[in-house]
C-alpha positions in Angstrom: -5.5 -18.4 -15.5 -4.9 -15.4 -13.2 -7.9 -13.5 -12.1 -8.3 -9.8 -12.9 -8.2 -7.3 -10.0 -10.7 -4.4 -10.0 -8.8 -1.1 -9.6 -10.8 2.1 -8.9 -10.7 4.7 -11.6 -9.3 8.1 -10.5 -12.0 10.8 -10.6 -11.5 14.6 -10.8 -13.1 16.7 -8.1 -14.4 19.3 -10.5 -16.6 17.1 -12.7 -16.5 13.5 -11.3 -15.3 12.3 -14.7 -12.6 9.7 -14.8 -9.2 11.3 -15.3 -7.5 8.1 -16.5 -8.4 4.5 -17.3 -7.4 2.0 -14.6 -5.1 -0.7 -15.8 -6.3 -4.3 -15.9 -3.7 -6.1 -13.7 -3.6 -9.9 -13.3 -2.6 -11.4 -10.0 0.8 -12.3 -11.6 1.4 -8.7 -12.7 0.4 -7.4 -9.3 2.8 -9.8 -7.6 5.6 -8.7 -9.8 4.9 -5.1 -9.0 4.8 -5.8 -5.3 8.1 -7.8 -5.5 9.8 -4.9 -7.4 8.6 -2.4 -4.9 9.8 -4.6 -2.0 13.2 -4.9 -3.6 13.5 -1.2 -4.0 14.2 -0.7 -0.3 17.5 -1.9 1.4 17.4 -4.3 4.3 18.5 -1.5 6.6 15.6 0.7 5.5 13.1 -2.1 6.1 14.6 -2.8 9.5 14.3 0.9 10.4 10.7 1.0 9.3 9.9 -2.2 11.3 11.5 -0.8 14.4 9.7 2.5 14.1 6.4 0.7 13.6 7.0 -1.5 16.7 7.7 1.7 18.7 4.6 3.3 17.4 2.4 0.3 18.2 3.9 0.2 21.7 3.2 3.9 22.2 -0.4 3.3 21.0 -0.9 0.4 23.4 0.5 2.4 26.3 -1.7 5.4 25.6 -4.8 3.4 24.7 -4.9 4.3 21.0 -5.5 2.1 18.0 -2.5 1.8 15.7 -4.6 1.4 12.7 -6.3 3.2 11.2 -3.8 6.0 12.1 
């Protein structure tokens, strides 16, 4: 049986009361959502993102900055 993930409940700034109930997602459901999100970007887009990230990491290293947290 898949375990349940704990998802934080959104809270409004004005009154600290939950704005909506968080969904109970199993690991299987979470994996399906992640797979769907991954498939929503073309290979070219993913390659561009990866290239930009490598350039950013290189710049950070050259300038003695941490890439994450950015």
